[in-house]
N, C-alpha and C positions, 0 to 999 in steps of 0.2 A: 437459525434465525435468533437474533438476540432478544431476550425478554425486556420489556420496558422497565427502566429504573423507577423505583419508588422514591419520590423526593423526601428526604428527611433533612433534619438540621445537623445530623451527625456525620462527620467525615471519618476517613480511615483511622485517625488518631484519637477518635472519642474513647473514653474509658467506660467501664461498666457502671461506674457511679454517675457519670454524666448523662448516659442515656435513660437512667432512671430518676433523674433529678425532678423533684416535686411530685413523684408518683408514690401514692400510699398503698402498700401491699399488705396492710394489717388484715388479719383474719384470712389470708390466703395461704395455701400450702403448695410447696414446690418440692419435687424430688430431683436431685442432681447425682449422677453417677461420676466416679472419679473425683470425689470431693476433696481428697486429701492433698492435692498439689496442683500447681500450674493454673490453667484457666478454669478448671473445675472448682478449685478453692476460691478463686476470685469471683466466680459466678455465685457460689453459695454466700460468700461474704457480702456482695453487693445486694442480693435479694433480701438477706436478713437485715441489712442496715436500713432498708426501706419498710421494715415491718413484717415481712413474710416470715413464716415458720418453714424451714428447709429441712427436708429429710436427706441426709448426706450418706451416700453409699461409697464404700471404698473396699478394696480387695480384703482387708483385715479389719476386725473391729477396732484394734488399737489405732490404725491409721485414721479411721472414720472418727473415732473418739477425739483423738488429738486435734483434728481439724475443726471439729464441732465446738470444742472447748475455746478455740481462738475466736470463734464467731460469737459465742455466747449462748444464752438460754433459749434462743430462738432456732435451735438446730438439734436434730435427733440423729445420733450415728447408728448405722446398721451395716454389718458385714455383707458384702456381695462379691464373690469372686466370679466374674463373668466367664472364666475358663472352666468352671465347674457348675454344671446345670443343677446339681443338688444344692449347691450354695445359693444359686439364683432362686431356686424354689423356696428355700428356707427364708431368704430375704423377703420374698412375696408374702409368706405367711406372716412375718413380723410386721410388714407394712400394713397388712389387713387388720392386724390386731390393734393398730393405732386408731382405727375406726374414723378416718378423716377423708374428705374428698381431696382430689389432686386438681389444683388449678393449672399446673404445668409440670411436665416431666421433661428433663433435659438429659439426654443420652450423650454424655461427654467423654466417658472413660474410653481408653484405647491402648492397645499395644502396637508398637511400631518397629518394623524392620529388624526382627532378630536375624543375625547373620547366618545362622544355620536352621535348617528345617526342624520345627517343633510341631509335633502332632499330638492332640489330646482327643481321645474318644473317636479316633478315625477322621478328624478334621484338622487342617492346618490352623495353627494357633491364632493368627491375625484374623482370619475369617471367623473363627469360633468366638473370639472375645468381641471384636468390633461389630460384627453383624449378629451371629446366632444368639449369643448371650443377651444382647439388647432386644432382639426379636422376642425371645422367650420372656424376658422380663416385662416388656411393654404389653404384649398380648395377654399376659396374666393380670395385668393392672388396669387395662384400658377401660374397664367397666367403672373404675373409681374416678376417671377423669370427668370433669364437669361437663354435662351436655350443654351446648349452646355457647360456652365461653372457654372451655378447656383448650390446652395447647400441648403439642408434643414436638420437641425440637431435637434433631439428631445432627451431630457434628460429623460431616463428611469430609470435606477438604479438597484442596486442588488436585491431590493425587487421584481423586475420583474421576478426574478429566485427563490428566497427563500421563498417568502411570498405569494404565489398565491394559489388559490383554485385547487384541483386536476384536474378539467376540464378546468382550464385556466380562462375562463370568465363565470361568473354565469348569463347567459342571462335571466334566470327566477327569478333573484333577484337583478336587477340593482338598485332598490330603497331600498334595505335592509329590505323589509317588512318581510322576513322569519327569518332572523337573521343578526346581525351586529357585525363583528369583526374588530376593527379599522385597525390593521395592515394587515389583510387579504384583506380588501377592498382597502387599499393603494397599496399593491402588485398587485392586480388585475388592478387597474387603470394604474399602470406603465407597466405591461405586454401589456395593450391595447395600450399604447404609443409605445412600441417596435413593436408591430404587425402592427400597422398603418404605422410606418416607413418602415417596410418590404414590405407591400402591395403597399404603395406609390412609392417605389423604382422601383417595377415591372411596375406600371403604367406610370412612367415618363422616363423610359429607352429610348423611342424613342426621347425624347427631351434632352437626355443626362444631365439630372439634378441629381445630387447625393443626395441620401437620407440615412441618417445613424442615429442610436440611440446610447446611450452611458451610462455608469456608471461613475459619476464624482468622485467616491471615498468617503469614510467617511470624512466629511469636517466640520471643526469648524465654528460656526457662522451662521448656516443655520436654527437653531430653529427646526430642524426635530423632536427632542424627547421631545419638551416642553410639549406636551399633554399626555405624558406617566404618569402613576401613579408613585409615588416617588420611590416605590420598584423596579420598572423596569428602571426608569430613572437614578438612581445613577450609575449602571454599564455602561450605555451608556455614562454618563458624564465623567466617569473615562477614558473610551476609547477615549474621545475626546483629551486627553492629547497627544495622538499619532496620531491624525488625521491631515489631510491636512489643510493648510490655505485656505482661500476663493480664493486666487489667484491660488493656486495649484489645487484646486477643479475645477476652470474654465478652466484649461489648455486643457483638452481633447476637450471640445466644441469649444474653440478658435482655436485650432489646425485644427479641422474639418471645421471650417468656414473660415479660412483665409490662411492656408498654401498650397502652390502649390504642396507639397509633397504627398497630398492625392487626387489630381485631378483625377477624373474619377472613384474613388472607391465608390460603392454604395451598399445599402442593407446589411450592416454590423452592428454588435454590437461592441462598442469599450470601452476600459478601459485603463487608463494610456497611452493614445495616441497610442495604439495598438489595432488591431483587437482581440477580445476576444470571448469566448464562451458565447452565450446568452442562454435564455431558449430554450430547444429543441422544444417547441411549435412554435417557430418562423418559423420552416420549415413547418408548417401545414397551406397550402394555403387555405383550406376550412375554417378553423377557422378565418384567416385573412379576407377573403372574407365575411364571415358571420358578423364579427364585423363591417365591412365597411357598410354593408346593414343596420344593426341595428342602427348604428350611424346616418345614413342618416334618418332613420325613426324617431329617437329622435329629430333631428333638424327640420325635416319638420313639426313635431307636435308643436314645440315650438319657432322656429325662427321667426323673423318678416316676414309677409307674402310677402312683397315686396322685400325680399332679394333673391339673387340668389345663390343657392348651386352648385358650380361647381363640375363636376364629373372628377376629375383629370385623 
C-alpha cells in the first residue's frame, strides 16, 4: 500500500540550498559521513552555508580535511573508514571529545557494486560499509543526539526495493561464499540500511528522535556505475544526462536533516522530499529485529574489545 505523500513546495529538481532557504541552523551540530565527495559534500556545504557546524567524516583524514576546508570554518574533519570497525570506534572517540550534542546525523557514505567479491572480517564489503559500519557508528553516538528534536537520516536508495534477494537479507550468505552478484548484494545492503532505520525509529520513539531513510534519486557525479561492465555501463551513463545534479541529489537528506517542516516525522522512507513507498519488507518487524541481532553479533565478534555497543 502506498504511503501518503507529504505535501512540500519542493519538487524533484529542488537543490539542497533551496530546501534550506530561510532556515537558520546557527548553533546546531550535524554529522555527515562520506563528506568528501558527491551528495555528501553537497549536504555538508548546504548545512554549513545556513550556519550549522558540520562534523565531516570521510575514509581518510586527508579527504575529510580537504572537503572541510572548502566549506570553511564551520566544519570539523574526522577520519572514519566504515570498512574498519577499529577506525569507526576511533572516530566515535574523537567525536565524543568535541563534547557537543548532535542535532542530526546523516549516514550518507556507501560503497557500490564492486565487480568481484571483497570480504573484510568475514563480511561482504558492501554490507559491511553500507550497513554494519553505520550501525556501529550510530549506535555508539545515539546518546549524543538531542532528545525531543534530534534526527537520524540514512541513505538507502531505490536499490533497496528493486535489487534485493527474494528473502530480503541472505543471512546464510553475508560473506558471499555461496554466490556473489554485485548489484544484488548492493541492494541487500541498502535494504539493510532502510530496515535499520525503521527499527531504530521504533526504539527511539520514547526519546522523540526522528529516524528516516531515503532515496536521493539518480544523481550525476556519484560514481555509482563505474564498476559495471562497459555493456551495462553505457545505458546507465546515457541516463545520467537526465539525472539530478549532486546538489539536487542531496536535497532530500538535507531537507530531513534541517527543515522544521518535517519535525516529528519518523520511520518513513522518502524520495524527492516526500514520503514514498519503500520496500514492503520494511513492515516486517521480525526481519528488522533479526537484522539487528545479527548486526550486533557481527560487531561483537570484530569490534575492538574495549568499545561499547549501545543498544538504542
